[in-house]
N, CA and C atoms of all chains as a GROMACS GRO file, in nm:
protein
  633
    1MET      N    1   5.860  17.708  19.490
    1MET     CA    2   5.986  17.690  19.418
    1MET      C    3   6.102  17.679  19.516
    2LEU      N    4   6.199  17.597  19.482
    2LEU     CA    5   6.314  17.579  19.570
    2LEU      C    6   6.397  17.707  19.575
    3ALA      N    7   6.439  17.743  19.695
    3ALA     CA    8   6.530  17.857  19.710
    3ALA      C    9   6.671  17.803  19.721
    4LEU      N   10   6.738  17.794  19.607
    4LEU     CA   11   6.872  17.736  19.605
    4LEU      C   12   6.975  17.844  19.630
    5ASP      N   13   7.050  17.828  19.736
    5ASP     CA   14   7.153  17.925  19.772
    5ASP      C   15   7.292  17.869  19.743
    6THR      N   16   7.384  17.959  19.714
    6THR     CA   17   7.521  17.917  19.689
    6THR      C   18   7.582  17.857  19.815
    7LEU      N   19   7.649  17.745  19.797
    7LEU     CA   20   7.714  17.677  19.908
    7LEU      C   21   7.864  17.706  19.902
    8HIS      N   22   7.917  17.757  20.008
    8HIS     CA   23   8.059  17.791  20.011
    8HIS      C   24   8.136  17.687  20.091
    9GLY      N   25   8.251  17.650  20.038
    9GLY     CA   26   8.334  17.552  20.106
    9GLY      C   27   8.463  17.532  20.031
   10ILE      N   28   8.519  17.413  20.043
   10ILE     CA   29   8.640  17.382  19.968
   10ILE      C   30   8.621  17.250  19.895
   11ARG      N   31   8.694  17.238  19.788
   11ARG     CA   32   8.695  17.114  19.710
   11ARG      C   33   8.836  17.059  19.718
   12VAL      N   34   8.846  16.932  19.752
   12VAL     CA   35   8.977  16.869  19.766
   12VAL      C   36   8.980  16.744  19.679
   13VAL      N   37   9.077  16.739  19.590
   13VAL     CA   38   9.104  16.618  19.513
   13VAL      C   39   9.239  16.567  19.558
   14ALA      N   40   9.239  16.448  19.616
   14ALA     CA   41   9.363  16.393  19.672
   14ALA      C   42   9.351  16.242  19.673
   15SER      N   43   9.455  16.176  19.717
   15SER     CA   44   9.451  16.030  19.723
   15SER      C   45   9.342  15.989  19.823
   16PRO      N   46   9.272  15.879  19.795
   16PRO     CA   47   9.166  15.835  19.886
   16PRO      C   48   9.215  15.817  20.030
   17SER      N   49   9.337  15.767  20.046
   17SER     CA   50   9.386  15.745  20.183
   17SER      C   51   9.403  15.877  20.257
   18ALA      N   52   9.448  15.981  20.187
   18ALA     CA   53   9.464  16.112  20.251
   18ALA      C   54   9.327  16.169  20.289
   19LEU      N   55   9.228  16.149  20.205
   19LEU     CA   56   9.094  16.198  20.237
   19LEU      C   57   9.032  16.118  20.351
   20ASP      N   58   9.058  15.987  20.352
   20ASP     CA   59   9.005  15.903  20.461
   20ASP      C   60   9.060  15.949  20.596
   21ALA      N   61   9.186  15.989  20.597
   21ALA     CA   62   9.251  16.024  20.724
   21ALA      C   63   9.220  16.167  20.769
   22ALA      N   64   9.161  16.246  20.681
   22ALA     CA   65   9.138  16.387  20.716
   22ALA      C   66   9.028  16.400  20.821
   23SER      N   67   9.042  16.501  20.904
   23SER     CA   68   8.934  16.532  20.998
   23SER      C   69   8.890  16.676  20.971
   24TRP      N   70   8.762  16.700  20.992
   24TRP     CA   71   8.704  16.830  20.958
   24TRP      C   72   8.632  16.887  21.080
   25PRO      N   73   8.620  17.018  21.089
   25PRO     CA   74   8.549  17.079  21.202
   25PRO      C   75   8.404  17.031  21.209
   26ASP      N   76   8.347  17.036  21.329
   26ASP     CA   77   8.211  16.985  21.349
   26ASP      C   78   8.105  17.062  21.270
   27ASN      N   79   8.131  17.188  21.244
   27ASN     CA   80   8.028  17.268  21.177
   27ASN      C   81   8.035  17.258  21.024
   28THR      N   82   8.108  17.163  20.973
   28THR     CA   83   8.117  17.147  20.828
   28THR      C   84   8.035  17.026  20.783
   29THR      N   85   8.000  17.025  20.656
   29THR     CA   86   7.931  16.911  20.595
   29THR      C   87   8.024  16.851  20.490
   30VAL      N   88   8.059  16.727  20.509
   30VAL     CA   89   8.158  16.662  20.423
   30VAL      C   90   8.087  16.571  20.323
   31LEU      N   91   8.100  16.605  20.196
   31LEU     CA   92   8.036  16.527  20.090
   31LEU      C   93   8.144  16.460  20.007
   32ARG      N   94   8.149  16.329  20.012
   32ARG     CA   95   8.250  16.254  19.938
   32ARG      C   96   8.195  16.226  19.797
   33LEU      N   97   8.231  16.311  19.704
   33LEU     CA   98   8.177  16.301  19.569
   33LEU      C   99   8.231  16.179  19.496
   34ALA      N  100   8.354  16.141  19.527
   34ALA     CA  101   8.419  16.026  19.466
   34ALA      C  102   8.529  15.985  19.563
   35PRO      N  103   8.588  15.868  19.545
   35PRO     CA  104   8.692  15.825  19.639
   35PRO      C  105   8.806  15.927  19.652
   36ASP      N  106   8.833  16.001  19.545
   36ASP     CA  107   8.945  16.095  19.549
   36ASP      C  108   8.898  16.241  19.546
   37ASP      N  109   8.773  16.265  19.578
   37ASP     CA  110   8.716  16.399  19.560
   37ASP      C  111   8.618  16.427  19.672
   38VAL      N  112   8.639  16.539  19.742
   38VAL     CA  113   8.548  16.572  19.851
   38VAL      C  114   8.511  16.720  19.844
   39PHE      N  115   8.387  16.749  19.875
   39PHE     CA  116   8.338  16.887  19.885
   39PHE      C  117   8.299  16.908  20.031
   40VAL      N  118   8.367  17.002  20.096
   40VAL     CA  119   8.342  17.026  20.238
   40VAL      C  120   8.276  17.162  20.253
   41ILE      N  121   8.147  17.161  20.284
   41ILE     CA  122   8.073  17.286  20.297
   41ILE      C  123   8.106  17.349  20.432
   42GLY      N  124   8.142  17.475  20.427
   42GLY     CA  125   8.172  17.547  20.551
   42GLY      C  126   8.318  17.541  20.592
   43ALA      N  127   8.399  17.469  20.515
   43ALA     CA  128   8.541  17.460  20.550
   43ALA      C  129   8.622  17.565  20.473
   44THR      N  130   8.739  17.593  20.523
   44THR     CA  131   8.829  17.684  20.453
   44THR      C  132   8.955  17.606  20.413
   45ILE      N  133   9.034  17.668  20.328
   45ILE     CA  134   9.154  17.600  20.279
   45ILE      C  135   9.247  17.563  20.394
   46GLU      N  136   9.248  17.644  20.498
   46GLU     CA  137   9.334  17.614  20.613
   46GLU      C  138   9.296  17.481  20.677
   47HIS      N  139   9.169  17.446  20.671
   47HIS     CA  140   9.124  17.320  20.731
   47HIS      C  141   9.183  17.198  20.659
   48ALA      N  142   9.227  17.216  20.537
   48ALA     CA  143   9.279  17.104  20.459
   48ALA      C  144   9.430  17.095  20.462
   49ALA      N  145   9.491  17.166  20.553
   49ALA     CA  146   9.637  17.167  20.559
   49ALA      C  147   9.694  17.027  20.581
   50VAL      N  148   9.623  16.947  20.660
   50VAL     CA  149   9.671  16.811  20.688
   50VAL      C  150   9.678  16.728  20.559
   51ILE      N  151   9.578  16.750  20.473
   51ILE     CA  152   9.577  16.674  20.347
   51ILE      C  153   9.694  16.713  20.259
   52ALA      N  154   9.722  16.842  20.254
   52ALA     CA  155   9.835  16.888  20.173
   52ALA      C  156   9.965  16.825  20.221
   53THR      N  157   9.974  16.799  20.350
   53THR     CA  158  10.093  16.734  20.404
   53THR      C  159  10.095  16.586  20.365
   54ALA      N  160   9.978  16.521  20.372
   54ALA     CA  161   9.971  16.377  20.344
   54ALA      C  162   9.984  16.346  20.195
   55ASP      N  163   9.938  16.437  20.111
   55ASP     CA  164   9.944  16.414  19.967
   55ASP      C  165   9.996  16.542  19.900
   56ALA      N  166  10.121  16.537  19.859
   56ALA     CA  167  10.184  16.657  19.802
   56ALA      C  168  10.117  16.701  19.671
   57ASP      N  169  10.046  16.608  19.606
   57ASP     CA  170   9.982  16.640  19.479
   57ASP      C  171   9.835  16.678  19.495
   58ALA      N  172   9.790  16.695  19.616
   58ALA     CA  173   9.650  16.727  19.640
   58ALA      C  174   9.614  16.862  19.579
   59ILE      N  175   9.492  16.871  19.529
   59ILE     CA  176   9.439  16.998  19.477
   59ILE      C  177   9.336  17.047  19.577
   60ILE      N  178   9.359  17.164  19.631
   60ILE     CA  179   9.270  17.219  19.733
   60ILE      C  180   9.230  17.360  19.688
   61VAL      N  181   9.104  17.379  19.662
   61VAL     CA  182   9.057  17.509  19.614
   61VAL      C  183   8.928  17.548  19.684
   62ALA      N  184   8.905  17.678  19.691
   62ALA     CA  185   8.775  17.726  19.741
   62ALA      C  186   8.669  17.689  19.638
   63GLU      N  187   8.554  17.645  19.685
   63GLU     CA  188   8.448  17.599  19.595
   63GLU      C  189   8.319  17.676  19.625
   64SER      N  190   8.265  17.741  19.523
   64SER     CA  191   8.135  17.805  19.538
   64SER      C  192   8.049  17.776  19.416
   65GLY      N  193   8.073  17.664  19.353
   65GLY     CA  194   8.004  17.629  19.230
   65GLY      C  195   7.881  17.542  19.249
   66PHE      N  196   7.842  17.520  19.374
   66PHE     CA  197   7.722  17.441  19.399
   66PHE      C  198   7.616  17.528  19.466
   67VAL      N  199   7.493  17.495  19.438
   67VAL     CA  200   7.381  17.560  19.507
   67VAL      C  201   7.298  17.450  19.572
   68GLY      N  202   7.227  17.487  19.676
   68GLY     CA  203   7.147  17.385  19.744
   68GLY      C  204   7.048  17.444  19.839
   69CYS      N  205   6.963  17.358  19.891
   69CYS     CA  206   6.867  17.401  19.994
   69CYS      C  207   6.836  17.281  20.082
   70TRP      N  208   6.800  17.312  20.205
   70TRP     CA  209   6.763  17.206  20.300
   70TRP      C  210   6.615  17.174  20.285
   71LEU      N  211   6.586  17.046  20.287
   71LEU     CA  212   6.448  16.999  20.274
   71LEU      C  213   6.409  16.922  20.400
   72HIS      N  214   6.289  16.945  20.447
   72HIS     CA  215   6.239  16.863  20.556
   72HIS      C  216   6.160  16.746  20.497
   73ASN      N  217   6.112  16.660  20.583
   73ASN     CA  218   6.063  16.529  20.538
   73ASN      C  219   5.956  16.536  20.429
   74ASP      N  220   5.860  16.627  20.445
   74ASP     CA  221   5.753  16.634  20.345
   74ASP      C  222   5.807  16.674  20.208
   75ALA      N  223   5.894  16.774  20.210
   75ALA     CA  224   5.952  16.821  20.084
   75ALA      C  225   6.041  16.714  20.023
   76LEU      N  226   6.114  16.643  20.109
   76LEU     CA  227   6.200  16.535  20.058
   76LEU      C  228   6.116  16.426  19.994
   77ALA      N  229   6.003  16.395  20.057
   77ALA     CA  230   5.915  16.292  20.000
   77ALA      C  231   5.864  16.334  19.863
   78GLU      N  232   5.837  16.462  19.847
   78GLU     CA  233   5.792  16.512  19.717
   78GLU      C  234   5.906  16.505  19.614
   79VAL      N  235   6.025  16.545  19.657
   79VAL     CA  236   6.141  16.537  19.566
   79VAL      C  237   6.167  16.392  19.528
   80ALA      N  238   6.146  16.301  19.622
   80ALA     CA  239   6.174  16.159  19.595
   80ALA      C  240   6.088  16.105  19.482
   81THR      N  241   5.974  16.167  19.458
   81THR     CA  242   5.889  16.121  19.348
   81THR      C  243   5.954  16.151  19.212
   82HIS      N  244   6.057  16.234  19.213
   82HIS     CA  245   6.129  16.268  19.090
   82HIS      C  246   6.260  16.191  19.077
   83ILE      N  247   6.279  16.091  19.162
   83ILE     CA  248   6.404  16.015  19.162
   83ILE      C  249   6.374  15.870  19.127
   84GLU      N  250   6.446  15.818  19.027
   84GLU     CA  251   6.424  15.679  18.986
   84GLU      C  252   6.500  15.580  19.072
   85TRP      N  253   6.617  15.621  19.122
   85TRP     CA  254   6.704  15.527  19.194
   85TRP      C  255   6.664  15.517  19.340
   86HIS      N  256   6.719  15.417  19.405
   86HIS     CA  257   6.686  15.388  19.544
   86HIS      C  258   6.756  15.487  19.636
   87ILE      N  259   6.680  15.557  19.717
   87ILE     CA  260   6.738  15.651  19.813
   87ILE      C  261   6.782  15.573  19.937
   88PRO      N  262   6.906  15.595  19.984
   88PRO     CA  263   6.952  15.519  20.101
   88PRO      C  264   6.858  15.537  20.220
   89THR      N  265   6.845  15.432  20.298
   89THR     CA  266   6.758  15.438  20.416
   89THR      C  267   6.835  15.470  20.543
   90HIS      N  268   6.967  15.444  20.542
   90HIS     CA  269   7.047  15.475  20.660
   90HIS      C  270   7.079  15.624  20.663
   91ARG      N  271   7.108  15.674  20.782
   91ARG     CA  272   7.143  15.814  20.800
   91ARG      C  273   7.267  15.826  20.888
   92PRO      N  274   7.357  15.919  20.862
   92PRO     CA  275   7.357  16.006  20.745
   92PRO      C  276   7.399  15.929  20.620
   93ALA      N  277   7.358  15.982  20.507
   93ALA     CA  278   7.392  15.916  20.382
   93ALA      C  279   7.409  16.022  20.273
   94PHE      N  280   7.492  15.989  20.177
   94PHE     CA  281   7.514  16.077  20.063
   94PHE      C  282   7.478  16.001  19.936
   95ALA      N  283   7.402  16.063  19.849
   95ALA     CA  284   7.363  15.998  19.724
   95ALA      C  285   7.368  16.101  19.613
   96GLN      N  286   7.396  16.054  19.493
   96GLN     CA  287   7.402  16.145  19.380
   96GLN      C  288   7.352  16.074  19.254
   97GLY      N  289   7.288  16.152  19.170
   97GLY     CA  290   7.231  16.098  19.048
   97GLY      C  291   7.126  16.195  18.996
   98TYR      N  292   7.049  16.150  18.896
   98TYR     CA  293   6.948  16.238  18.841
   98TYR      C  294   6.834  16.263  18.941
   99VAL      N  295   6.800  16.389  18.959
   99VAL     CA  296   6.679  16.428  19.030
   99VAL      C  297   6.598  16.511  18.931
  100ALA      N  298   6.483  16.459  18.892
  100ALA     CA  299   6.402  16.523  18.788
  100ALA      C  300   6.484  16.545  18.660
  101GLY      N  301   6.572  16.451  18.632
  101GLY     CA  302   6.652  16.459  18.510
  101GLY      C  303   6.769  16.554  18.518
  102VAL      N  304   6.798  16.606  18.636
  102VAL     CA  305   6.908  16.700  18.653
  102VAL      C  306   7.013  16.635  18.744
  103PRO      N  307   7.142  16.641  18.708
  103PRO     CA  308   7.245  16.584  18.796
  103PRO      C  309   7.245  16.657  18.931
  104ALA      N  310   7.219  16.584  19.037
  104ALA     CA  311   7.207  16.647  19.168
  104ALA      C  312   7.260  16.553  19.275
  105LYS      N  313   7.268  16.606  19.396
  105LYS     CA  314   7.322  16.528  19.508
  105LYS      C  315   7.231  16.549  19.628
  106LEU      N  316   7.229  16.449  19.715
  106LEU     CA  317   7.148  16.456  19.836
  106LEU      C  318   7.234  16.419  19.956
  107TRP      N  319   7.233  16.503  20.055
  107TRP     CA  320   7.296  16.470  20.183
  107TRP      C  321   7.182  16.450  20.282
  108LEU      N  322   7.166  16.326  20.328
  108LEU     CA  323   7.050  16.291  20.408
  108LEU      C  324   7.089  16.277  20.554
  109THR      N  325   7.023  16.353  20.639
  109THR     CA  326   7.045  16.338  20.783
  109THR      C  327   6.915  16.289  20.846
  110ASP      N  328   6.914  16.276  20.978
  110ASP     CA  329   6.798  16.218  21.046
  110ASP      C  330   6.669  16.297  21.022
  111ASP      N  331   6.678  16.428  21.025
  111ASP     CA  332   6.555  16.506  21.021
  111ASP      C  333   6.540  16.594  20.897
  112ARG      N  334   6.641  16.601  20.815
  112ARG     CA  335   6.630  16.684  20.694
  112ARG      C  336   6.734  16.639  20.591
  113ALA      N  337   6.728  16.699  20.473
  113ALA     CA  338   6.819  16.659  20.365
  113ALA      C  339   6.863  16.784  20.289
  114LEU      N  340   6.987  16.782  20.248
  114LEU     CA  341   7.039  16.890  20.166
  114LEU      C  342   7.037  16.844  20.020
  115LEU      N  343   6.963  16.917  19.939
  115LEU     CA  344   6.960  16.890  19.795
  115LEU      C  345   7.050  16.992  19.728
  116LEU      N  346   7.147  16.946  19.652
  116LEU     CA  347   7.238  17.039  19.588
  116LEU      C  348   7.268  16.996  19.445
  117CYS      N  349   7.311  17.091  19.366
  117CYS     CA  350   7.352  17.064  19.229
  117CYS      C  351   7.452  17.170  19.187
  118ALA      N  352   7.519  17.145  19.078
  118ALA     CA  353   7.611  17.245  19.023
  118ALA      C  354   7.530  17.368  18.982
  119SER      N  355   7.586  17.485  19.005
  119SER     CA  356   7.507  17.608  18.988
  119SER      C  357   7.451  17.626  18.846
  120PRO      N  358   7.517  17.579  18.739
  120PRO     CA  359   7.453  17.597  18.607
  120PRO      C  360   7.320  17.523  18.594
  121TYR      N  361   7.298  17.421  18.678
  121TYR     CA  362   7.173  17.344  18.671
  121TYR      C  363   7.066  17.399  18.765
  122ALA      N  364   7.097  17.506  18.838
  122ALA     CA  365   7.006  17.553  18.943
  122ALA      C  366   6.868  17.586  18.888
  123HIS      N  367   6.864  17.658  18.777
  123HIS     CA  368   6.736  17.700  18.722
  123HIS      C  369   6.653  17.579  18.679
  124ASP      N  370   6.718  17.487  18.606
  124ASP     CA  371   6.647  17.367  18.561
  124ASP      C  372   6.591  17.289  18.678
  125LEU      N  373   6.673  17.272  18.782
  125LEU     CA  374   6.630  17.191  18.895
  125LEU      C  375   6.512  17.256  18.966
  126SER      N  376   6.521  17.385  18.991
  126SER     CA  377   6.412  17.449  19.064
  126SER      C  378   6.284  17.454  18.980
  127GLU      N  379   6.298  17.473  18.850
  127GLU     CA  380   6.180  17.473  18.763
  127GLU      C  381   6.111  17.336  18.762
  128ARG      N  382   6.192  17.231  18.757
  128ARG     CA  383   6.134  17.097  18.748
  128ARG      C  384   6.078  17.049  18.882
  129LEU      N  385   6.121  17.113  18.991
  129LEU     CA  386   6.071  17.072  19.122
  129LEU      C  387   5.974  17.176  19.179
  130LYS      N  388   5.914  17.253  19.094
  130LYS     CA  389   5.818  17.353  19.142
  130LYS      C  390   5.712  17.286  19.228
  131GLY      N  391   5.688  17.345  19.342
  131GLY     CA  392   5.586  17.289  19.431
  131GLY      C  393   5.637  17.184  19.526
  132SER      N  394   5.769  17.152  19.515
  132SER     CA  395   5.824  17.049  19.604
  132SER      C  396   5.870  17.105  19.737
  133ALA      N  397   5.890  17.233  19.746
  133ALA     CA  398   5.938  17.288  19.872
  133ALA      C  399   5.870  17.421  19.900
  134MET      N  400   6.475  14.886  18.094
  134MET     CA  401   6.586  14.983  18.097
  134MET      C  402   6.709  14.919  18.160
  135LEU      N  403   6.824  14.949  18.102
  135LEU     CA  404   6.949  14.898  18.158
  135LEU      C  405   6.990  14.982  18.279
  136TRP      N  406   7.025  14.914  18.388
  136TRP     CA  407   7.078  14.981  18.507
  136TRP      C  408   7.222  14.937  18.525
  137LEU      N  409   7.309  15.031  18.555
  137LEU     CA  410   7.450  15.001  18.576
  137LEU      C  411   7.485  15.020  18.723
  138ASN      N  412   7.576  14.938  18.770
  138ASN     CA  413   7.621  14.950  18.908
  138ASN      C  414   7.745  15.038  18.915
  139CYS      N  415   7.727  15.157  18.971
  139CYS     CA  416   7.841  15.244  18.993
  139CYS      C  417   7.902  15.206  19.129
  140PRO      N  418   8.031  15.176  19.135
  140PRO     CA  419   8.090  15.134  19.262
  140PRO      C  420   8.078  15.241  19.371
  141GLN      N  421   8.068  15.366  19.328
  141GLN     CA  422   8.061  15.475  19.425
  141GLN      C  423   7.917  15.508  19.461
  142CYS      N  424   7.829  15.511  19.363
  142CYS     CA  425   7.694  15.565  19.383
  142CYS      C  426   7.587  15.457  19.394
  143GLY      N  427   7.615  15.338  19.347
  143GLY     CA  428   7.514  15.232  19.350
  143GLY      C  429   7.447  15.214  19.214
  144SER      N  430   7.335  15.144  19.215
  144SER     CA  431   7.266  15.114  19.089
  144SER      C  432   7.196  15.240  19.036
  145ARG      N  433   7.223  15.270  18.910
  145ARG     CA  434   7.166  15.389  18.850
  145ARG      C  435   7.122  15.359  18.708
  146PRO      N  436   7.017  15.429  18.659
  146PRO     CA  437   6.972  15.406  18.521
  146PRO      C  438   7.078  15.448  18.419
  147VAL      N  439   7.077  15.383  18.307
  147VAL     CA  440   7.183  15.403  18.207
  147VAL      C  441   7.187  15.547  18.156
  148GLU      N  442   7.075  15.619  18.168
  148GLU     CA  443   7.073  15.758  18.121
  148GLU      C  444   7.173  15.846  18.196
  149GLU      N  445   7.211  15.803  18.316
  149GLU     CA  446   7.306  15.883  18.394
  149GLU      C  447   7.450  15.867  18.346
  150PHE      N  448   7.472  15.772  18.255
  150PHE     CA  449   7.609  15.739  18.213
  150PHE      C  450   7.633  15.778  18.067
  151ALA      N  451   7.759  15.802  18.037
  151ALA     CA  452   7.800  15.820  17.898
  151ALA      C  453   7.884  15.699  17.859
  152PHE      N  454   7.855  15.647  17.740
  152PHE     CA  455   7.926  15.528  17.692
  152PHE      C  456   8.065  15.568  17.642
  153GLY      N  457   8.166  15.497  17.691
  153GLY     CA  458   8.302  15.530  17.651
  153GLY      C  459   8.364  15.430  17.557
  154GLY      N  460   8.284  15.334  17.511
  154GLY     CA  461   8.335  15.237  17.416
  154GLY      C  462   8.394  15.113  17.481
  155GLU      N  463   8.438  15.023  17.396
  155GLU     CA  464   8.499  14.899  17.444
  155GLU      C  465   8.629  14.928  17.518
  156LEU      N  466   8.659  14.840  17.610
  156LEU     CA  467   8.792  14.840  17.668
  156LEU      C  468   8.872  14.736  17.591
  157PRO      N  469   8.945  14.778  17.490
  157PRO     CA  470   9.003  14.680  17.397
  157PRO      C  471   9.123  14.607  17.456
  158THR      N  472   9.143  14.488  17.405
  158THR     CA  473   9.265  14.415  17.439
  158THR      C  474   9.349  14.405  17.312
  159VAL      N  475   9.474  14.439  17.323
  159VAL     CA  476   9.564  14.436  17.208
  159VAL      C  477   9.623  14.296  17.196
  160PRO      N  478   9.615  14.236  17.075
  160PRO     CA  479   9.670  14.100  17.058
  160PRO      C  480   9.820  14.096  17.088
  161ASP      N  481   9.864  13.986  17.147
  161ASP     CA  482  10.005  13.971  17.182
  161ASP      C  483  10.096  13.973  17.059
  162ARG      N  484  10.040  13.934  16.942
  162ARG     CA  485  10.123  13.928  16.822
  162ARG      C  486  10.171  14.067  16.780
  163ILE      N  487  10.105  14.171  16.826
  163ILE     CA  488  10.150  14.308  16.796
  163ILE      C  489  10.247  14.348  16.905
  164THR      N  490  10.371  14.364  16.867
  164THR     CA  491  10.475  14.388  16.968
  164THR      C  492  10.529  14.531  16.964
  165ASP      N  493  10.522  14.594  16.848
  165ASP     CA  494  10.573  14.731  16.839
  165ASP      C  495  10.488  14.826  16.926
  166PRO      N  496  10.547  14.903  17.015
  166PRO     CA  497  10.468  14.988  17.105
  166PRO      C  498  10.375  15.085  17.033
  167HIS      N  499  10.421  15.144  16.923
  167HIS     CA  500  10.337  15.238  16.849
  167HIS      C  501  10.218  15.166  16.784
  168GLU      N  502  10.245  15.050  16.728
  168GLU     CA  503  10.136  14.973  16.667
  168GLU      C  504  10.037  14.926  16.772
  169ARG      N  505  10.088  14.895  16.890
  169ARG     CA  506   9.997  14.856  16.999
  169ARG      C  507   9.907  14.974  17.038
  170ASP      N  508   9.965  15.093  17.042
  170ASP     CA  509   9.885  15.211  17.075
  170ASP      C  510   9.776  15.233  16.969
  171ILE      N  511   9.813  15.221  16.841
  171ILE     CA  512   9.716  15.240  16.733
  171ILE      C  513   9.605  15.136  16.742
  172ASP      N  514   9.643  15.012  16.769
  172ASP     CA  515   9.544  14.906  16.780
  172ASP      C  516   9.450  14.933  16.898
  173TYR      N  517   9.508  14.979  17.009
  173TYR     CA  518   9.428  15.006  17.129
  173TYR      C  519   9.325  15.115  17.105
  174VAL      N  520   9.366  15.218  17.032
  174VAL     CA  521   9.277  15.332  17.014
  174VAL      C  522   9.175  15.310  16.902
  175TRP      N  523   9.215  15.243  16.794
  175TRP     CA  524   9.132  15.243  16.674
  175TRP      C  525   9.066  15.110  16.640
  176MET      N  526   9.118  14.999  16.690
  176MET     CA  527   9.063  14.870  16.648
  176MET      C  528   8.965  14.817  16.753
  177PHE      N  529   8.844  14.789  16.708
  177PHE     CA  530   8.742  14.741  16.802
  177PHE      C  531   8.696  14.601  16.764
  178ASP      N  532   8.658  14.525  16.865
  178ASP     CA  533   8.616  14.387  16.842
  178ASP      C  534   8.467  14.380  16.805
  179ASN      N  535   8.388  14.476  16.854
  179ASN     CA  536   8.243  14.477  16.830
  179ASN      C  537   8.183  14.339  16.857
  180LEU      N  538   8.207  14.291  16.977
  180LEU     CA  539   8.173  14.154  17.013
  180LEU      C  540   8.023  14.129  17.013
  181GLU      N  541   7.987  14.008  16.974
  181GLU     CA  542   7.852  13.959  16.997
  181GLU      C  543   7.864  13.866  17.117
  182GLY      N  544   7.828  13.918  17.232
  182GLY     CA  545   7.847  13.843  17.356
  182GLY      C  546   7.892  13.938  17.465
  183VAL      N  547   7.970  13.885  17.557
  183VAL     CA  548   8.012  13.968  17.670
  183VAL      C  549   8.124  14.064  17.628
  184SER      N  550   8.097  14.190  17.643
  184SER     CA  551   8.193  14.294  17.604
  184SER      C  552   8.232  14.374  17.727
  185THR      N  553   8.361  14.400  17.740
  185THR     CA  554   8.408  14.483  17.850
  185THR      C  555   8.412  14.627  17.802
  186GLU      N  556   8.342  14.714  17.875
  186GLU     CA  557   8.323  14.851  17.826
  186GLU      C  558   8.355  14.952  17.934
  187ARG      N  559   8.377  15.075  17.892
  187ARG     CA  560   8.397  15.186  17.984
  187ARG      C  561   8.273  15.274  17.982
  188TRP      N  562   8.229  15.311  18.102
  188TRP     CA  563   8.113  15.399  18.116
  188TRP      C  564   8.148  15.509  18.213
  189PHE      N  565   8.102  15.630  18.181
  189PHE     CA  566   8.132  15.748  18.264
  189PHE      C  567   8.005  15.790  18.337
  190HIS      N  568   8.011  15.796  18.468
  190HIS     CA  569   7.891  15.832  18.546
  190HIS      C  570   7.881  15.985  18.551
  191GLN      N  571   7.826  16.041  18.446
  191GLN     CA  572   7.827  16.187  18.432
  191GLN      C  573   7.728  16.257  18.526
  192ALA      N  574   7.625  16.188  18.571
  192ALA     CA  575   7.528  16.253  18.660
  192ALA      C  576   7.555  16.224  18.807
  193GLY      N  577   7.664  16.152  18.834
  193GLY     CA  578   7.692  16.117  18.972
  193GLY      C  579   7.833  16.153  19.012
  194CYS      N  580   7.914  16.050  19.032
  194CYS     CA  581   8.050  16.073  19.084
  194CYS      C  582   8.146  16.126  18.978
  195ARG      N  583   8.105  16.125  18.853
  195ARG     CA  584   8.188  16.172  18.743
  195ARG      C  585   8.321  16.098  18.737
  196ARG      N  586   8.311  15.969  18.742
  196ARG     CA  587   8.429  15.883  18.730
  196ARG      C  588   8.400  15.775  18.626
  197TRP      N  589   8.509  15.723  18.566
  197TRP     CA  590   8.497  15.615  18.468
  197TRP      C  591   8.489  15.481  18.540
  198HIS      N  592   8.406  15.391  18.487
  198HIS     CA  593   8.394  15.257  18.544
  198HIS      C  594   8.401  15.155  18.431
  199THR      N  595   8.448  15.037  18.466
  199THR     CA  596   8.455  14.928  18.369
  199THR      C  597   8.340  14.831  18.396
  200VAL      N  598   8.271  14.797  18.290
  200VAL     CA  599   8.150  14.716  18.301
  200VAL      C  600   8.158  14.603  18.199
  201ALA      N  601   8.112  14.483  18.238
  201ALA     CA  602   8.097  14.374  18.142
  201ALA      C  603   7.949  14.362  18.107
  202ARG      N  604   7.920  14.375  17.979
  202ARG     CA  605   7.781  14.373  17.934
  202ARG      C  606   7.765  14.273  17.821
  203ASP      N  607   7.657  14.196  17.828
  203ASP     CA  608   7.627  14.102  17.720
  203ASP      C  609   7.553  14.179  17.611
  204THR      N  610   7.616  14.192  17.496
  204THR     CA  611   7.558  14.273  17.389
  204THR      C  612   7.442  14.202  17.319
  205ILE      N  613   7.424  14.072  17.345
  205ILE     CA  614   7.315  14.000  17.279
  205ILE      C  615   7.180  14.039  17.340
  206ASP      N  616   7.174  14.038  17.472
  206ASP     CA  617   7.047  14.072  17.537
  206ASP      C  618   7.057  14.198  17.623
  207ASP      N  619   7.166  14.271  17.610
  207ASP     CA  620   7.185  14.399  17.680
  207ASP      C  621   7.166  14.383  17.831
  208THR      N  622   7.229  14.281  17.886
  208THR     CA  623   7.224  14.262  18.031
  208THR      C  624   7.363  14.284  18.089
  209LEU      N  625   7.362  14.323  18.214
  209LEU     CA  626   7.487  14.352  18.283
  209LEU      C  627   7.544  14.224  18.342
  210ILE      N  628   7.672  14.201  18.322
  210ILE     CA  629   7.737  14.083  18.380
  210ILE      C  630   7.803  14.121  18.513
  211THR      N  631   7.879  14.230  18.514
  211THR     CA  632   7.937  14.280  18.639
  211THR      C  633   7.919  14.430  18.644
   0.00000   0.00000   0.00000
């Protein structure tokens, strides 16, 4: 069964240009959920100070509403059998859509992938992917 | 199965989206702003042919997208 842990970071909703211009520390994982919406795992609100300057209407909040786990290649291949859509082949890549019928997201790097979903879906996702990790 | 192209996420099965209805066009003959609002919200063309529609990608980026779909054979135009 997947061990889905809470992911801590910040959520920023701002103009796309402000998000494009933002820079983040190396130890963070930046997930662009939408052109105007980003979830930065491992970042703090202080890291988004530049965005608040660039976009006075930006919404910057601490985010702990997602859970996820890292998958290595074998586990990812198993999870991929539960995905109907085309998984990007380039790395790094971000993809989102149904995984085993549950709204989920994938952050794909060269050697592993982060599978995450909103925390209310955690139980459903782990139950449906039993044996995948 | 119908697949929709989400500009942010790519091609995804229609199950990932919620249908938001037609994107209506208000006839020019209606000039009163309030009547235009009523027409926009309540009057639908229910076209047989290419219909411009709004779809919400609820399982992905959670954003609204505009799609042209042929209602005769349920194929995507754009």
